[in-house]
Backbone bond lengths (Angstrom), bond angles and torsions (degrees), N, CA, C in turn:
res aa  C-N    CA-C-N  psi(-1)  N-CA   C-N-CA  omega(-1)  CA-C   N-CA-C  phi
1 M - - - 1.440 - - 1.521 109.02 -
2 D 1.301 116.66 120.96 1.458 121.79 179.25 1.523 109.99 -90.11
3 F 1.323 115.33 135.61 1.459 120.57 175.25 1.518 108.38 -158.31
4 I 1.317 115.02 163.40 1.456 120.98 171.40 1.526 107.02 -123.92
5 T 1.316 115.84 150.95 1.458 120.82 176.35 1.519 107.72 -105.25
6 V 1.325 115.77 127.38 1.462 121.31 -178.24 1.524 109.45 -129.56
7 D 1.334 115.02 158.48 1.457 119.86 172.04 1.522 108.81 -60.78
8 F 1.317 116.38 155.50 1.457 121.04 179.34 1.526 109.91 -49.73
9 D 1.310 115.45 135.51 1.463 122.27 -179.77 1.521 107.14 -139.38
10 K 1.337 115.92 110.97 1.462 118.19 -174.59 1.522 113.24 -69.42
11 S 1.334 117.90 -9.62 1.464 119.59 177.04 1.537 112.21 -77.90
12 V 1.336 117.13 -12.44 1.468 120.86 177.43 1.532 108.30 -73.92
13 N 1.326 116.50 135.28 1.461 120.85 178.22 1.527 109.34 -69.17
14 R 1.329 115.88 112.50 1.464 121.50 -178.76 1.525 111.95 -103.17
15 R 1.305 116.82 -12.76 1.477 120.95 -174.94 1.526 113.29 -68.17
16 T 1.315 117.98 -25.91 1.467 120.12 -179.40 1.530 112.08 -87.24
17 F 1.331 117.22 -6.67 1.464 121.17 -179.59 1.525 109.83 -66.92
18 D 1.331 116.43 132.04 1.464 121.15 178.07 1.521 109.34 -145.16
19 C 1.320 115.04 108.16 1.467 120.03 -179.31 1.524 111.65 -104.95
20 V 1.306 118.24 9.78 1.456 125.87 -179.09 1.533 111.76 89.20
21 S 1.322 118.92 -31.51 1.465 122.18 -179.20 1.530 110.04 -89.48
22 P 1.330 118.27 114.11 1.471 120.14 179.01 1.531 112.69 -57.26
23 D 1.343 117.54 -37.69 1.465 120.28 179.98 1.527 111.68 -62.43
24 L 1.329 117.17 -43.98 1.464 120.64 -179.81 1.525 111.15 -71.24
25 N 1.321 117.28 -35.50 1.467 120.53 175.89 1.526 110.31 -64.68
26 D 1.340 116.80 -46.11 1.467 120.72 179.37 1.520 111.37 -62.38
27 Y 1.328 116.50 -40.63 1.462 119.18 -177.17 1.526 111.43 -58.53
28 I 1.311 117.28 -49.20 1.466 119.46 -175.20 1.527 111.16 -67.23
29 V 1.335 117.43 -30.83 1.467 120.93 -179.57 1.527 111.44 -81.53
30 K 1.334 117.37 -45.41 1.467 120.94 -169.26 1.525 115.94 -101.12
31 Y 1.321 118.21 -31.83 1.461 119.09 -166.71 1.525 116.42 -118.13
32 A 1.306 118.46 -23.07 1.471 120.37 -175.81 1.524 111.52 -58.18
33 S 1.319 116.60 -43.30 1.466 120.51 -179.10 1.528 111.17 -63.23
34 Q 1.335 116.80 -42.93 1.469 120.81 179.40 1.528 111.05 -64.36
35 D 1.325 116.50 -44.34 1.464 119.62 179.83 1.524 111.43 -63.46
36 Q 1.324 116.57 -35.08 1.470 121.87 175.83 1.530 109.48 -61.30
37 K 1.334 115.95 -51.80 1.475 121.11 -177.41 1.522 111.82 -60.47
38 R 1.313 116.64 -36.01 1.466 121.51 -177.73 1.529 112.73 -85.81
39 H 1.307 117.10 0.73 1.473 122.64 -179.45 1.529 112.14 60.55
40 L 1.329 116.05 33.64 1.462 121.23 178.06 1.516 111.89 -87.81
41 S 1.323 115.98 -30.59 1.460 121.14 -179.59 1.518 108.70 -160.46
42 R 1.319 114.73 171.39 1.468 121.61 175.12 1.519 107.34 -128.26
43 T 1.324 115.11 133.55 1.457 121.28 179.64 1.515 109.16 -114.08
44 F 1.323 115.64 139.33 1.458 122.64 -179.36 1.523 107.92 -122.52
45 L 1.324 115.29 135.50 1.456 122.37 -173.31 1.519 111.42 -107.29
46 A 1.319 116.28 137.40 1.468 122.20 171.41 1.523 106.12 -97.49
47 L 1.330 115.60 114.57 1.459 120.71 -176.63 1.515 110.46 -111.09
48 G 1.318 115.00 134.47 1.456 121.47 175.30 1.511 110.07 -96.32
49 R 1.307 114.87 -159.07 1.464 119.97 178.67 1.517 109.93 -58.31
50 E 1.298 115.46 147.34 1.465 122.86 179.55 1.526 111.80 56.62
51 R 1.338 116.25 29.05 1.470 123.14 176.42 1.528 112.70 58.14
52 T 1.323 116.20 34.29 1.462 121.29 176.38 1.522 108.91 -75.38
53 L 1.327 117.17 132.34 1.458 121.67 179.35 1.526 109.78 -76.00
54 L 1.334 115.66 113.57 1.467 121.79 -179.07 1.524 112.06 -97.42
55 G 1.326 115.98 -27.99 1.455 120.62 -178.25 1.515 109.67 -174.72
56 Y 1.314 115.50 173.21 1.466 119.60 176.84 1.521 109.56 -158.97
57 Y 1.327 114.20 163.22 1.458 120.04 169.76 1.511 108.74 -143.25
58 T 1.329 114.90 155.48 1.456 121.92 -177.63 1.521 108.89 -127.76
59 L 1.326 115.67 134.98 1.463 122.51 179.27 1.520 110.18 -118.46
60 A 1.322 116.32 145.38 1.460 122.71 175.64 1.525 108.03 -146.03
61 S 1.314 115.88 163.00 1.466 120.65 176.71 1.522 109.56 -80.49
62 T 1.312 115.23 148.42 1.462 120.67 175.83 1.520 108.25 -158.31
63 S 1.293 115.91 -177.57 1.461 120.74 169.53 1.524 107.06 -133.99
64 V 1.308 114.87 158.39 1.458 121.66 -178.69 1.520 107.58 -116.70
65 R 1.323 115.70 128.21 1.465 120.45 175.87 1.526 108.71 -77.03
66 L 1.274 116.16 152.03 1.460 120.82 178.96 1.532 110.92 -56.31
67 E 1.331 116.81 -34.14 1.466 121.18 179.93 1.528 112.20 -66.17
68 D 1.337 117.37 -19.47 1.464 121.32 179.92 1.525 112.69 -82.67
69 V 1.317 116.23 -6.12 1.463 121.76 -175.92 1.526 109.03 -101.48
70 A 1.316 116.59 142.33 1.468 121.16 177.73 1.526 109.90 -55.54
71 E 1.312 115.62 144.63 1.464 120.91 -173.14 1.526 113.55 -55.38
72 Q 1.327 118.55 -40.63 1.469 120.39 -178.77 1.528 111.95 -65.36
73 E 1.325 117.81 -24.99 1.471 121.59 178.57 1.529 111.78 -80.53
74 R 1.327 116.99 -28.26 1.470 121.67 -172.85 1.521 113.41 -60.65
75 K 1.318 117.05 -32.49 1.463 121.03 -173.04 1.522 112.84 -58.66
76 R 1.313 117.32 -32.54 1.462 120.28 -174.81 1.532 112.99 -96.67
77 L 1.324 117.40 4.01 1.461 120.95 -172.95 1.524 112.25 -107.43
78 P 1.327 117.11 151.76 1.466 120.34 175.41 1.534 110.49 -67.86
79 R 1.291 116.75 164.79 1.469 122.85 -173.55 1.531 113.38 -94.70
80 Y 1.307 118.20 33.66 1.468 121.76 177.43 1.523 108.74 -133.86
81 P 1.330 118.20 165.41 1.469 120.37 -179.53 1.528 111.14 -55.49
82 L 1.312 114.82 138.69 1.463 121.52 -173.57 1.527 110.69 -105.71
83 P 1.338 117.04 142.91 1.467 119.83 -178.42 1.525 111.39 -67.27
84 A 1.320 114.66 137.97 1.461 119.89 -177.97 1.523 109.46 -151.31
85 V 1.307 114.18 165.95 1.461 121.82 171.11 1.517 106.12 -113.70
86 L 1.323 115.58 135.41 1.455 121.61 178.67 1.519 109.35 -96.18
87 L 1.307 116.00 122.13 1.463 121.45 169.53 1.524 104.23 -83.65
88 S 1.335 115.90 90.39 1.462 119.30 -170.81 1.521 112.72 -80.09
89 R 1.321 116.87 -22.86 1.464 120.33 177.13 1.518 109.78 -150.79
90 L 1.323 114.95 141.10 1.461 122.90 172.61 1.516 105.11 -144.17
91 A 1.328 116.54 118.53 1.464 120.04 -175.27 1.519 110.21 -139.75
92 V 1.325 114.87 142.26 1.465 122.20 178.70 1.526 107.55 -127.41
93 D 1.324 116.28 131.18 1.459 121.05 178.33 1.527 109.52 -56.99
94 R 1.327 116.33 143.64 1.476 119.56 -176.43 1.521 112.58 -58.38
95 S 1.332 118.06 -26.78 1.473 120.67 178.71 1.524 112.62 -69.09
96 C 1.336 116.78 -15.74 1.473 121.43 -177.15 1.524 112.94 -115.62
97 Q 1.315 117.91 1.27 1.460 120.03 -176.82 1.524 111.15 -68.35
98 R 1.335 113.97 150.19 1.468 123.50 -179.64 1.529 112.73 64.95
99 Q 1.338 115.62 28.52 1.465 120.66 177.32 1.530 111.53 -122.20
100 G 1.334 117.23 10.14 1.459 120.90 177.23 1.515 115.42 89.05
101 L 1.333 117.90 3.03 1.464 119.33 -178.16 1.522 111.52 -66.07
102 G 1.322 118.38 -38.59 1.464 120.74 178.35 1.517 111.80 -58.68
103 Q 1.324 116.85 -44.06 1.468 120.64 177.69 1.521 111.01 -64.87
104 R 1.303 116.76 -39.94 1.464 119.82 -179.90 1.527 110.91 -67.91
105 L 1.326 117.13 -35.49 1.463 119.58 175.03 1.523 110.28 -66.65
106 L 1.326 117.20 -38.78 1.459 120.15 177.60 1.527 110.78 -64.44
107 A 1.319 117.82 -37.78 1.467 120.67 175.24 1.525 109.82 -61.84
108 D 1.331 117.28 -37.60 1.464 121.19 176.25 1.532 110.19 -64.94
109 V 1.328 117.08 -40.24 1.468 121.20 175.47 1.524 109.34 -57.58
110 F 1.335 117.31 -47.37 1.460 121.13 -178.25 1.525 111.56 -60.35
111 R 1.316 117.15 -44.20 1.471 119.70 178.84 1.527 110.77 -64.05
112 R 1.313 116.26 -39.05 1.469 120.46 178.86 1.531 110.37 -65.80
113 L 1.336 117.20 -42.38 1.466 120.49 178.09 1.521 111.34 -63.20
114 Y 1.310 116.12 -39.26 1.464 119.69 178.72 1.528 110.23 -60.45
115 A 1.320 117.15 -44.37 1.472 120.39 177.50 1.531 110.24 -62.75
116 M 1.321 117.53 -41.60 1.466 121.53 179.04 1.522 111.35 -64.77
117 S 1.332 116.94 -33.60 1.465 121.09 -175.38 1.523 112.65 -65.84
118 K 1.307 116.74 -14.96 1.463 119.97 177.30 1.526 111.19 -78.39
119 H 1.344 116.50 -8.83 1.464 121.52 -177.70 1.526 113.31 -121.68
120 A 1.330 117.53 -16.86 1.466 121.27 -178.88 1.524 108.95 -155.56
121 G 1.312 115.58 152.29 1.457 119.97 178.39 1.520 111.63 -71.69
122 I 1.320 115.58 134.70 1.467 121.99 176.21 1.523 106.50 -139.22
123 A 1.318 116.49 104.92 1.463 120.37 -178.28 1.525 112.21 -86.15
124 F 1.342 116.33 -28.28 1.467 120.17 -175.83 1.520 111.09 -146.61
125 L 1.316 113.91 155.59 1.457 121.99 162.68 1.521 104.07 -103.63
126 A 1.321 117.11 124.98 1.464 121.73 -178.23 1.521 109.77 -111.92
127 V 1.317 114.93 151.58 1.464 120.62 174.54 1.524 107.83 -144.40
128 D 1.325 115.74 139.29 1.456 122.08 172.58 1.522 106.48 -105.51
129 A 1.322 116.04 98.32 1.466 120.68 -177.02 1.526 109.79 -65.04
130 K 1.330 115.79 142.78 1.469 119.34 -177.18 1.523 112.50 -76.54
131 D 1.336 116.92 -21.22 1.464 120.46 179.20 1.526 109.04 -162.39
132 E 1.330 116.00 178.86 1.469 120.87 -177.64 1.531 112.25 -63.19
133 A 1.329 117.13 -35.77 1.473 119.94 179.38 1.524 110.28 -63.66
134 A 1.331 116.75 -42.96 1.465 120.23 178.15 1.528 110.10 -65.85
135 A 1.337 117.01 -41.17 1.469 120.42 178.23 1.523 110.40 -60.46
136 S 1.304 116.78 -41.36 1.465 121.34 178.64 1.528 110.77 -62.26
137 Y 1.331 116.89 -40.61 1.469 121.33 177.52 1.532 110.07 -60.47
138 Y 1.332 117.29 -48.80 1.461 120.11 -178.87 1.531 111.38 -64.92
139 K 1.328 117.40 -37.04 1.471 119.98 176.66 1.523 110.70 -62.16
140 S 1.327 116.96 -37.41 1.472 120.07 179.61 1.524 111.56 -65.17
141 L 1.339 116.58 -18.62 1.464 121.57 179.55 1.527 112.44 -97.37
142 G 1.332 117.39 3.05 1.455 120.57 176.13 1.511 115.52 106.19
143 F 1.322 118.54 0.27 1.464 120.78 175.91 1.520 108.82 -72.20
144 E 1.336 115.62 151.17 1.462 121.69 179.09 1.517 108.48 -115.07
145 S 1.335 116.60 134.49 1.463 118.48 -179.07 1.522 110.49 -83.01
146 S 1.312 114.21 152.56 1.450 122.33 178.90 1.521 110.13 -71.36
147 D 1.323 116.31 146.61 1.457 120.06 174.39 1.529 110.53 -68.98
148 M 1.325 116.84 -25.20 1.463 122.08 -176.22 1.534 113.03 -90.16
149 D 1.333 116.97 -27.13 1.469 120.90 -174.80 1.523 108.25 -148.68
150 R 1.328 116.96 110.05 1.469 121.32 -175.99 1.526 112.91 -62.21
151 L 1.333 117.33 -22.49 1.459 120.04 -177.87 1.529 112.82 -92.18
152 R 1.334 118.12 -6.16 1.469 121.94 173.77 1.519 105.77 -95.10
153 L 1.326 116.40 117.52 1.461 121.15 -179.60 1.516 109.34 -121.63
154 V 1.324 115.33 147.90 1.460 120.26 179.53 1.521 109.79 -131.58
155 Y 1.304 114.19 153.83 1.463 122.49 179.20 1.525 106.49 -129.09
156 P 1.332 118.90 112.53 1.465 120.73 179.45 1.531 110.40 -64.26
157 T 1.306 116.54 131.93 1.466 119.69 -174.94 1.525 114.01 -89.69
158 A 1.327 119.15 -21.08 1.469 120.38 -174.78 1.529 112.70 -54.85
159 P 1.340 120.12 -50.95 1.474 118.89 179.49 1.531 112.30 -62.90
160 L 1.317 115.86 -37.65 1.464 120.69 178.69 1.525 110.72 -62.43
161 F 1.332 116.46 -47.25 1.462 119.97 -178.34 1.525 111.39 -66.07
162 E 1.329 117.43 -35.65 1.468 120.25 176.23 1.525 110.32 -62.55
163 E 1.328 116.32 -43.93 1.466 120.57 178.94 1.528 110.99 -63.20
164 L 1.322 116.73 -44.75 1.465 119.81 -179.04 1.529 111.64 -68.49
165 A 1.329 117.56 -35.05 1.467 120.28 176.56 1.521 110.00 -64.32
166 H 1.326 116.29 -40.86 1.465 120.57 177.56 1.529 110.20 -62.80
167 Q 1.319 117.07 -43.04 1.463 121.03 179.11 1.523 111.21 -64.23
168 D 1.341 116.55 -37.26 1.468 120.19 177.27 1.520 110.94 -57.96
169 S 1.337 115.47 -37.64 1.458 119.01 -176.39 1.525 112.96 -87.75
170 S 1.354 117.25 -11.64 1.464 117.77 -175.67 1.522 114.91 -121.29
171 G 1.314 118.58 1.11 1.461 118.66 177.94 1.504 113.05 144.12
172 P 1.316 116.09 -170.70 1.460 119.76 -176.16 1.528 111.93 -69.72
173 P 1.353 116.85 150.16 1.461 120.12 -179.71 1.521 111.21 -72.94
174 P 1.340 116.66 154.59 1.461 119.46 176.85 1.525 110.18 -72.52
175 A 1.317 116.50 168.87 1.462 121.00 -179.69 1.521 111.31 -63.82
176 T 1.329 117.82 -33.38 1.454 121.30 -178.16 1.517 109.66 -140.32
177 S 1.332 116.38 140.59 1.458 121.37 176.98 1.515 109.03 -128.48
178 V 1.296 117.49 62.80 1.453 121.25 -178.93 1.514 108.96 -100.60
179 R 1.333 116.22 126.11 1.463 123.02 -179.64 1.518 108.51 -78.42
180 K 1.311 116.05 136.73 1.476 119.93 174.96 1.494 109.74 -126.38
């Protein structure tokens, strides 16, 4: 499946997008543009041929409490909230589901975070899964659930950034960099 990822563009037809979740469908149609203008979040669109919206993801700033991190990770971390980016939404149109687009969008998130990490500290990528099925999906991609909240998942960025830095110095990045 060929697509390009672009910054949010309100000229893209979002009304035909249907990912099965009414909340995610409503967000891209009604709220993404407002959140962009208010600097609350940034949304990135996966566009197919003829600029058809195939999927999107939204990023925002957040922090992660030590309690949200797996116990084995806590030992090496400071005892205050840690800088993170929240993957607040990830949606794939039903016509493209189960074809790997979600993973490819997540790889795009990782590359974007790596670029951001050169300008600001990012210890984790966090996600608040909407339900157990979504949490299970993120766990399959290497996210770790919080001991305090099963639907809050985090992905440590240090190993990811080390891998991407190595790739920067040794050649082109792979199609996907998802930790398992």
